[in-house]
C-alpha positions as CSV (number, residue, x, y, z in Angstrom):
1,M,7.0,-26.2,-67.1
2,D,4.0,-24.7,-69.1
3,G,1.9,-25.9,-65.8
4,V,4.2,-24.3,-63.1
5,G,4.0,-20.7,-65.3
6,D,0.4,-21.2,-65.4
7,E,-0.1,-21.8,-61.2
8,I,2.4,-18.9,-61.3
9,R,0.6,-16.2,-63.2
10,E,-2.7,-17.4,-61.5
11,V,-1.5,-16.9,-57.9
12,A,0.1,-13.4,-59.4
13,R,-3.7,-12.4,-60.8
14,A,-5.7,-13.9,-58.1
15,E,-3.7,-13.0,-54.9
16,L,-1.6,-9.8,-56.2
17,G,-3.7,-8.6,-58.5
18,Y,-1.0,-8.6,-61.4
19,E,-2.3,-9.2,-64.5
20,Q,1.0,-9.8,-66.4
21,L,4.5,-10.3,-65.3
22,R,7.3,-8.6,-66.0
23,P,10.3,-10.0,-67.6
24,G,12.4,-12.3,-65.0
25,Q,9.6,-12.6,-62.6
26,Q,8.6,-15.9,-63.6
27,D,11.9,-17.5,-64.5
28,A,13.0,-16.3,-60.6
29,V,10.0,-18.3,-59.1
30,E,9.8,-21.1,-61.3
31,A,13.6,-21.7,-60.4
32,L,13.0,-21.4,-56.5
33,L,9.8,-23.6,-56.7
34,A,12.7,-26.2,-58.0
35,D,14.6,-25.8,-54.9
36,R,17.1,-23.6,-56.6
37,D,18.8,-20.7,-55.3
38,V,18.4,-17.3,-57.1
39,L,20.0,-14.5,-57.6
40,A,17.9,-11.8,-59.7
41,V,19.9,-8.6,-60.4
42,M,16.9,-6.7,-62.4
43,P,16.4,-2.5,-62.3
44,T,14.7,-0.6,-60.0
45,G,11.1,-0.6,-60.6
46,A,11.4,-4.0,-62.2
47,G,8.9,-5.8,-59.9
48,K,11.4,-8.1,-57.7
49,T,9.5,-7.7,-54.8
50,A,6.7,-9.5,-56.5
51,I,9.2,-12.5,-57.0
52,Y,9.5,-13.3,-53.3
53,Q,6.0,-12.7,-52.4
54,L,5.0,-15.2,-55.2
55,A,7.6,-17.6,-54.7
56,G,6.3,-17.1,-50.7
57,L,3.0,-18.0,-51.3
58,L,3.7,-20.8,-53.8
59,I,6.3,-22.8,-51.4
60,G,5.1,-24.4,-48.2
61,G,6.4,-22.8,-44.5
62,A,7.8,-19.1,-43.9
63,T,9.5,-16.6,-45.5
64,L,12.2,-14.5,-44.2
65,V,12.9,-10.9,-45.8
66,V,15.7,-9.3,-44.4
67,S,15.9,-5.5,-45.8
68,P,18.6,-2.9,-45.0
69,L,16.4,-0.5,-43.7
70,I,13.0,0.5,-41.2
71,A,11.6,2.5,-43.7
72,L,12.1,0.0,-46.4
73,Q,10.8,-3.0,-44.6
74,R,7.4,-0.5,-43.6
75,D,6.8,-0.4,-47.2
76,Q,7.3,-3.7,-48.2
77,L,4.8,-4.5,-45.4
78,E,2.3,-1.8,-46.2
79,G,2.8,-4.0,-49.7
80,L,1.7,-7.0,-48.1
81,E,-0.7,-5.7,-46.1
82,E,-2.9,-4.0,-49.1
83,S,-2.9,-6.9,-51.4
84,D,-4.0,-9.3,-48.1
85,A,-2.7,-12.4,-49.6
86,A,-0.8,-13.7,-46.3
87,A,0.2,-12.2,-42.8
88,A,2.9,-10.3,-43.0
89,A,4.9,-9.0,-39.9
90,E,8.2,-6.8,-39.4
91,L,10.9,-7.2,-36.6
92,N,13.3,-4.2,-36.1
93,S,14.7,-2.0,-33.2
94,T,11.0,0.2,-33.2
95,L,9.2,-2.5,-31.2
96,S,8.9,-2.7,-27.7
97,D,10.3,-6.2,-25.8
98,T,6.5,-7.3,-25.3
99,R,5.7,-6.9,-29.2
100,H,9.0,-8.2,-30.5
101,A,7.9,-11.4,-28.4
102,E,4.5,-11.8,-29.8
103,T,6.1,-11.0,-33.6
104,L,8.1,-14.2,-32.7
105,D,5.7,-15.9,-31.3
106,A,3.2,-15.6,-34.2
107,F,6.2,-16.7,-36.8
108,A,6.9,-19.9,-34.8
109,A,3.2,-20.9,-34.5
110,G,2.6,-20.4,-38.4
111,D,0.5,-17.5,-38.4
112,V,3.2,-15.2,-40.1
113,E,4.0,-15.9,-43.6
114,F,6.5,-13.2,-44.0
115,L,8.9,-11.6,-41.7
116,L,10.7,-8.8,-42.6
117,L,13.9,-8.0,-40.4
118,A,17.5,-6.5,-40.5
119,P,20.2,-8.3,-40.5
120,E,21.0,-7.2,-37.1
121,Q,18.7,-8.9,-35.7
122,F,19.9,-12.2,-36.1
123,A,23.0,-11.4,-33.5
124,N,20.1,-12.1,-30.9
125,E,20.5,-15.4,-29.8
126,E,17.2,-15.7,-28.3
127,T,15.9,-14.4,-31.4
128,L,17.8,-16.9,-33.7
129,A,16.3,-19.7,-31.5
130,R,13.2,-19.3,-31.8
131,L,13.2,-19.0,-36.0
132,R,14.5,-22.1,-35.5
133,E,11.7,-23.8,-34.1
134,A,9.7,-23.0,-37.4
135,P,12.9,-22.7,-39.8
136,P,11.7,-20.4,-43.1
137,S,11.5,-22.5,-46.6
138,L,12.7,-19.7,-48.3
139,L,15.1,-16.6,-47.1
140,V,15.3,-13.3,-49.0
141,V,17.8,-11.0,-48.8
142,D,16.6,-7.4,-50.8
143,E,19.2,-5.3,-51.6
144,A,21.6,-7.9,-51.9
145,H,24.6,-5.3,-53.1
146,C,24.7,-4.2,-49.4
147,I,26.8,-7.0,-48.5
148,S,29.8,-6.4,-50.7
149,E,29.2,-2.3,-50.1
150,W,28.5,-2.1,-46.5
151,G,29.5,-5.6,-44.9
152,H,33.1,-4.9,-44.8
153,D,32.9,-1.9,-42.7
154,F,30.1,-0.4,-41.0
155,R,27.4,-3.2,-41.3
156,P,29.7,-6.2,-40.6
157,D,26.1,-8.7,-40.0
158,Y,25.6,-8.5,-43.7
159,L,29.1,-10.8,-43.8
160,R,27.7,-13.3,-41.7
161,L,24.4,-14.2,-43.2
162,G,26.0,-17.0,-45.0
163,G,26.4,-18.7,-41.7
164,V,22.7,-17.6,-40.3
165,I,21.4,-19.1,-43.9
166,E,23.4,-22.7,-42.7
167,D,22.1,-22.5,-39.2
168,L,18.7,-22.6,-40.5
169,G,19.3,-25.4,-42.4
170,H,19.8,-23.5,-45.8
171,P,16.2,-22.9,-47.0
172,R,16.0,-21.9,-50.6
173,V,17.8,-18.5,-50.6
174,L,16.6,-15.5,-52.9
175,A,19.1,-12.6,-53.4
176,L,17.6,-9.5,-55.2
177,T,19.7,-6.3,-56.3
178,A,18.8,-3.7,-58.8
179,T,22.7,-3.1,-59.6
180,A,25.5,-5.5,-59.2
181,A,28.2,-5.5,-61.0
182,P,30.2,-9.1,-62.3
183,T,32.5,-9.2,-59.2
184,V,29.8,-7.6,-57.2
185,R,27.4,-10.8,-58.3
186,R,30.2,-13.2,-57.5
187,E,31.1,-11.6,-53.7
188,I,27.0,-12.1,-53.2
189,V,26.9,-15.7,-53.9
190,E,30.2,-16.5,-51.8
191,R,29.1,-14.9,-48.9
192,L,25.6,-16.1,-49.0
193,R,26.7,-19.3,-49.7
194,M,24.2,-20.3,-52.4
195,R,24.8,-23.2,-54.0
196,E,24.6,-23.6,-58.0
197,P,22.3,-20.2,-58.2
198,E,20.4,-19.3,-60.9
199,V,21.7,-15.9,-61.8
200,I,19.1,-13.7,-63.5
201,V,20.1,-10.6,-65.2
202,K,17.7,-8.6,-66.8
203,G,18.1,-5.3,-68.8
204,F,19.7,-2.2,-67.2
205,D,19.1,-0.1,-69.6
206,R,16.1,2.9,-69.2
207,P,15.7,4.6,-72.1
208,N,13.9,7.3,-70.7
209,I,16.4,8.8,-68.5
210,H,18.5,11.5,-70.0
211,L,22.5,11.4,-68.7
212,A,24.4,14.4,-68.2
213,V,27.5,15.6,-66.4
214,K,28.1,19.1,-65.8
215,T,31.7,19.8,-65.1
216,F,32.8,23.0,-62.9
217,H,36.2,23.7,-61.0
218,D,34.6,26.0,-58.0
219,E,32.4,24.4,-55.6
220,D,30.5,27.5,-54.8
221,A,30.0,27.6,-58.8
222,K,29.0,23.9,-58.8
223,L,26.8,24.1,-55.8
224,A,24.9,27.3,-57.2
225,A,24.3,25.4,-60.6
226,V,22.5,22.5,-58.6
227,V,19.9,24.8,-56.9
228,D,19.7,26.5,-60.6
229,R,19.3,23.5,-62.0
230,V,16.2,22.3,-59.2
231,A,14.7,25.5,-59.6
232,E,14.1,25.3,-63.4
233,A,13.4,21.4,-63.2
234,T,10.0,20.0,-63.3
235,R,9.5,19.1,-59.8
236,P,9.6,16.2,-57.6
237,G,13.1,15.2,-57.3
238,I,16.0,14.2,-55.6
239,V,19.8,15.4,-55.1
240,Y,22.3,13.4,-53.6
241,A,25.3,14.6,-51.2
242,A,28.4,13.5,-50.1
243,T,28.0,14.7,-46.2
244,R,24.9,15.6,-43.8
245,R,26.1,18.9,-43.8
246,G,26.2,19.3,-47.5
247,A,22.5,18.0,-47.8
248,E,21.5,20.4,-45.1
249,E,23.1,23.6,-47.1
250,L,21.6,22.7,-50.2
251,A,18.1,22.0,-48.5
252,E,18.5,25.3,-47.0
253,A,19.7,27.0,-49.8
254,L,16.5,25.6,-52.4
255,E,14.1,27.1,-49.4
256,Q,15.4,30.1,-49.5
257,R,14.4,30.5,-53.7
258,G,11.1,29.3,-52.9
259,I,11.3,25.3,-53.2
260,S,9.9,23.1,-50.8
261,A,12.9,21.1,-49.7
262,A,14.0,19.1,-46.8
263,A,17.4,16.8,-45.7
264,Y,17.4,13.8,-44.9
265,H,20.2,11.7,-43.4
266,A,21.2,9.4,-40.5
267,G,22.0,12.0,-38.0
268,L,18.5,13.0,-38.5
269,A,15.8,11.0,-35.3
270,K,13.9,8.2,-36.8
271,G,10.6,10.6,-36.5
272,E,12.0,13.1,-38.9
273,R,13.5,10.7,-41.4
274,A,9.8,9.4,-41.7
275,A,8.1,12.7,-41.7
276,V,10.4,13.8,-44.7
277,Q,10.0,10.5,-46.7
278,D,6.3,10.5,-46.0
279,S,5.8,14.4,-47.5
280,F,8.1,13.5,-50.4
281,M,5.9,10.4,-51.2
282,A,2.3,12.5,-50.6
283,D,3.9,15.7,-53.2
284,D,4.3,18.0,-50.3
285,L,8.4,17.8,-50.9
286,E,9.4,19.5,-54.4
287,A,12.7,18.1,-53.4
288,V,14.4,16.1,-51.0
289,V,18.4,16.5,-50.4
290,A,19.9,13.2,-49.1
291,T,22.9,11.5,-48.4
292,I,22.4,7.8,-49.2
293,A,20.4,6.6,-46.8
294,F,17.4,8.0,-48.8
295,G,15.1,6.2,-51.3
296,M,16.0,2.5,-51.3
297,G,13.1,0.3,-52.5
298,I,10.7,3.1,-52.5
299,D,8.5,3.1,-55.2
300,K,7.5,6.9,-56.3
301,P,6.7,6.5,-60.2
302,N,6.7,10.4,-60.8
303,V,10.2,11.9,-59.5
304,R,11.5,13.7,-62.5
305,F,15.0,14.3,-61.5
306,V,17.9,13.0,-59.7
307,F,21.2,15.5,-59.3
308,H,24.1,14.7,-57.8
309,A,25.9,17.6,-55.9
310,D,29.0,15.0,-55.6
311,I,30.3,12.3,-57.3
312,S,29.2,8.4,-56.0
313,D,31.5,6.3,-54.3
314,S,31.0,3.7,-57.2
315,V,29.3,3.5,-60.8
316,D,26.8,0.7,-58.5
317,S,25.9,3.4,-56.4
318,Y,25.4,5.6,-58.7
319,Y,23.1,4.0,-61.1
320,Q,21.2,2.4,-58.1
321,E,20.5,5.9,-57.4
322,V,19.5,7.3,-60.7
323,G,17.6,4.3,-60.8
324,R,14.9,5.9,-58.6
325,V,13.7,8.5,-61.4
326,G,11.4,8.1,-63.8
327,R,9.6,4.8,-63.0
328,D,6.3,5.9,-64.7
329,G,7.8,6.0,-68.2
330,D,8.6,9.3,-69.2
331,R,11.2,11.9,-69.6
332,A,13.6,12.1,-66.5
333,D,16.8,13.6,-66.2
334,A,20.3,12.1,-64.4
335,I,22.8,14.9,-63.7
336,L,26.4,14.5,-61.9
337,F,27.6,18.1,-61.3
338,Y,31.2,17.5,-61.1
339,R,34.7,19.0,-60.1
340,A,37.7,16.9,-60.2
341,E,39.1,17.2,-56.7
342,D,35.8,15.7,-55.0
343,V,37.3,12.1,-56.3
344,G,39.6,12.9,-53.7
345,L,36.7,14.1,-50.9
346,R,35.0,10.9,-52.2
347,R,38.1,8.4,-51.7
348,F,38.8,9.5,-47.8
349,F,34.7,9.2,-46.7
350,G,34.5,5.8,-48.6
351,G,38.0,4.2,-48.0
352,T,38.2,1.0,-46.8
353,T,39.9,0.6,-43.7
354,S,43.4,-0.2,-43.7
355,L,45.4,-2.7,-41.3
356,T,48.5,-3.4,-40.0
357,L,50.1,-6.7,-38.9
358,D,50.1,-5.9,-35.4
359,E,46.5,-5.0,-35.7
360,V,45.7,-8.4,-37.2
361,E,48.0,-10.4,-34.9
362,A,46.1,-8.3,-31.8
363,V,42.8,-9.5,-33.1
364,A,43.7,-12.9,-33.8
365,E,45.5,-13.8,-30.3
366,A,42.5,-12.1,-28.1
367,V,40.5,-14.8,-30.0
368,A,42.8,-17.4,-29.4
369,A,43.3,-16.6,-25.9
370,T,39.7,-17.4,-24.8
371,G,37.9,-20.5,-24.1
372,A,34.2,-19.3,-25.1
373,P,33.1,-17.5,-27.8
374,L,33.2,-13.5,-27.8
375,E,31.2,-10.6,-28.7
376,P,33.0,-7.9,-30.6
377,T,32.7,-5.1,-28.4
378,E,34.6,-7.5,-26.0
379,L,37.3,-8.0,-29.1
380,R,37.1,-4.3,-29.5
381,D,37.9,-3.9,-25.8
382,E,40.7,-6.1,-25.5
383,T,42.5,-4.9,-28.6
384,G,41.8,-1.7,-28.1
385,L,41.4,-1.3,-31.5
386,P,38.4,0.8,-33.0
387,S,35.2,-1.3,-34.1
388,S,36.1,-0.9,-37.8
389,K,39.7,-2.4,-37.4
390,V,38.0,-5.3,-35.5
391,T,35.7,-5.6,-38.1
392,A,38.0,-5.3,-41.0
393,A,40.1,-8.0,-39.0
394,L,37.8,-10.5,-38.6
395,N,36.6,-10.4,-41.8
396,R,40.1,-11.6,-43.3
397,L,40.7,-13.9,-40.8
398,E,37.3,-15.4,-41.3
399,E,38.7,-16.0,-45.2
400,A,41.1,-17.6,-44.2
401,G,39.1,-20.1,-41.4
402,A,41.7,-18.6,-38.5
403,V,38.4,-17.5,-36.7
404,E,34.6,-18.8,-37.0
405,I,32.0,-15.9,-36.8
406,L,28.8,-17.7,-35.3
407,P,25.3,-16.7,-36.8
408,S,24.5,-14.5,-33.3
409,G,27.6,-12.5,-34.2
410,E,30.0,-14.0,-31.2
411,I,33.6,-14.6,-32.2
412,A,35.3,-18.2,-32.0
413,P,38.3,-19.8,-33.0
414,G,38.5,-21.8,-36.4
415,D,40.0,-24.4,-37.7
416,G,42.7,-23.0,-40.1
417,V,45.7,-20.8,-38.9
418,A,45.9,-17.2,-38.6
419,D,48.1,-15.7,-41.3
420,A,48.0,-11.7,-40.5
421,A,50.7,-11.2,-43.6
422,E,48.3,-12.8,-45.9
423,A,45.5,-11.1,-44.0
424,V,46.7,-7.6,-44.4
425,E,47.4,-8.5,-48.1
426,A,43.5,-9.5,-48.4
427,Q,42.6,-6.4,-47.0
428,E,45.0,-4.1,-49.1
429,A,43.3,-5.6,-52.4
430,R,40.0,-4.6,-51.1
431,R,41.4,-1.1,-50.8
432,E,42.5,-1.1,-54.3
433,Y,39.6,-2.6,-55.4
434,D,37.4,0.0,-54.3
435,R,39.7,2.8,-55.0
436,S,39.5,1.3,-58.7
437,R,35.4,1.9,-58.5
438,V,36.0,5.6,-57.3
439,E,38.1,5.6,-60.4
440,M,35.3,4.1,-62.8
441,M,33.3,7.3,-61.7
442,R,35.9,9.2,-62.5
443,A,35.9,7.8,-65.9
444,Y,32.2,8.1,-65.9
445,A,32.4,12.1,-65.0
446,E,35.1,12.5,-67.9
447,L,33.9,10.9,-70.6
448,R,33.9,11.5,-74.4
449,D,31.6,8.9,-75.8
450,C,28.1,7.7,-74.7
451,R,27.3,7.2,-71.4
452,R,24.8,5.0,-71.6
453,E,26.9,2.8,-73.7
454,F,29.6,2.9,-70.7
455,L,27.3,2.3,-67.9
456,L,25.5,-0.8,-70.0
457,N,29.1,-2.5,-70.7
458,Y,29.9,-1.8,-66.9
459,F,27.0,-4.2,-65.7
460,G,28.1,-6.7,-68.3
461,E,25.4,-5.6,-71.2
462,P,27.3,-5.1,-74.0
463,R,26.1,-2.2,-76.3
464,D,28.3,-0.9,-78.8
465,E,26.5,2.1,-80.4
466,P,25.8,5.5,-78.7
467,C,22.0,6.0,-77.1
468,G,21.0,9.4,-78.6
469,F,20.2,10.5,-75.1
470,C,22.9,11.7,-72.8
471,D,24.8,15.2,-73.1
472,N,27.7,13.3,-75.2
473,C,25.4,11.9,-77.8
474,D,23.7,15.2,-78.1
475,A,26.7,17.4,-78.8
476,G,28.0,14.6,-81.4
477,V,30.9,13.7,-79.0
478,T,31.5,10.4,-79.6
479,V,34.7,8.0,-80.3
480,E,34.9,6.4,-83.5
481,D,35.6,2.6,-82.7
482,E,39.0,1.4,-83.1
483,E,39.7,-2.3,-84.5
484,R,39.1,-4.5,-80.9
485,P,41.3,-7.0,-80.6
486,L,39.3,-8.8,-77.7
487,A,35.8,-9.1,-77.7
488,L,33.6,-7.1,-74.9
489,G,32.7,-9.5,-72.0
490,S,35.7,-12.0,-72.4
491,R,37.1,-13.3,-70.0
492,V,41.1,-12.3,-69.7
493,R,44.7,-13.1,-67.7
494,H,47.0,-10.6,-67.0
495,Q,50.5,-11.9,-65.9
496,A,50.2,-9.9,-62.4
497,W,46.8,-9.1,-62.0
498,G,45.0,-12.8,-62.7
499,V,41.8,-13.4,-64.1
500,G,39.3,-10.5,-65.3
501,T,36.3,-9.3,-67.9
502,L,36.8,-7.2,-70.4
503,Q,34.3,-4.3,-69.7
504,R,34.9,-1.4,-72.1
505,Y,36.7,0.4,-74.5
506,E,37.4,3.8,-74.6
507,G,39.0,4.9,-77.8
508,D,42.6,3.8,-77.6
509,K,41.9,2.1,-74.1
510,L,40.3,-1.0,-72.7
511,V,39.1,-1.0,-69.2
512,V,39.5,-4.4,-67.3
513,L,37.9,-5.7,-64.1
514,F,39.9,-8.2,-62.6
515,D,38.5,-10.5,-59.9
516,E,41.1,-9.8,-57.3
517,V,42.6,-6.0,-58.0
518,G,39.5,-4.3,-59.4
519,Y,39.6,-1.9,-62.5
520,K,42.1,-1.0,-64.6
521,T,42.6,0.7,-67.7
522,L,45.6,-0.3,-70.4
523,A,46.3,0.9,-73.7
524,V,45.1,-1.1,-76.6
525,D,48.5,-0.5,-78.7
526,L,50.6,-2.3,-75.3
527,V,48.0,-4.9,-75.1
528,E,48.4,-6.3,-78.5
529,K,51.9,-5.4,-78.9
530,K,53.3,-6.8,-75.3
531,A,50.2,-9.5,-75.4
532,L,49.5,-8.6,-71.9
533,L,45.9,-10.3,-71.6
534,T,45.5,-13.7,-72.9
535,P,42.0,-15.1,-73.4
536,E,41.0,-17.3,-70.2
537,G,39.0,-20.5,-70.9
């Protein structure tokens, strides 16, 4: 495919100003040009945006780009406008009705090559109808890990993207994410109904980032240490906190130390959030103290530190946030300030919604009793259940085929039979999986071995030697390799937990990511003596 490669590189140079492509970019574009769906898992700053820009310019027809945040859409839109390679527009809640209609008119007329929008826009039947008039040739799902991490509870529109893709005639699908463990990759492929996709995974290692964990028993001492470390650090940087209140209190404490800082969270008005982001990007702020809402897709090369005042809900989330530091290649620091009690707090705030038989049956009966599609709000009113319960029940019932979630977001009866017990069991399996992800963060925080090796193995990139650039390696605290009965990355089967992938060894223990129940830690000697794991395939 040398001719195709030459064309890709020429367009990259002439239209986008790239003198050379980064690893994985050309492979992804070539696969899309060959009419393949593509899942590209590449580290933050590796140029994932360039993939859809190049593919969009080379493939006839328009490109839809699904982005989770308006700030992210704006950032990508500015990049497209600066290159002046093709017309681009955004479609979101900030537009007036008139501007919204004008944008759709321009897209339908073929005057817009790149249209950026949030998944919730597809719930508008008029918007979906206009997009059908001139169906895109490429549909991009940016930050695709949101399908797994957000879709199950508070942004269910992510789980409906597969139906939208089919409704638009299944254009080529490109899913982009910086961090996705093997199970998350599988869920992305399944939820987007990708057809035998090309999966491109490039190195997760960011060798210029020094990894460390500071352990505390007292909450006040921990927060004081965060403030002290920010005061000592080369700035600018980002501090992540679990709650809005925590973000505001830390920002205030930093201001009192003479550090220009601001809080950023979803409770602020859009204008306030935009002002904080703009100030940070312009180096007018030395630190932003944020919840998970800040930083997604924002490319600021000189961020010198990312500190976590609270434990993240998963290693996926943690490494996504860490990836926002040191993009210029210079030394940068990622420190988790850890207190064991914070694990329980994270479970409470990040726990997946639970379901009972009565709740599932109430939703199933309400859908079956109607002769026309229902809005989710109507189901909430009909059943008296909170939105989170309705969403969870619908997700499980859709998997069983008992309901159909239309591209518009409306709910209709499906061809399958509702099995409430099976739906409750499936939801509990999801809860168990999410709990296991929190436990993997605990394992990282309490690790007595190379932290980089742990992270890379988690993402399916085998590494079996210390990195020399984390706190444990600095202290010479690494575990000698024991004899390993199974190879890292191998697929194994457990009698009760099913099939999984061997993630890592931790001294005399091993960790397996099971497809259905999440992460489990087993003693190596018991695995050998009792043959608890058998090779799969």
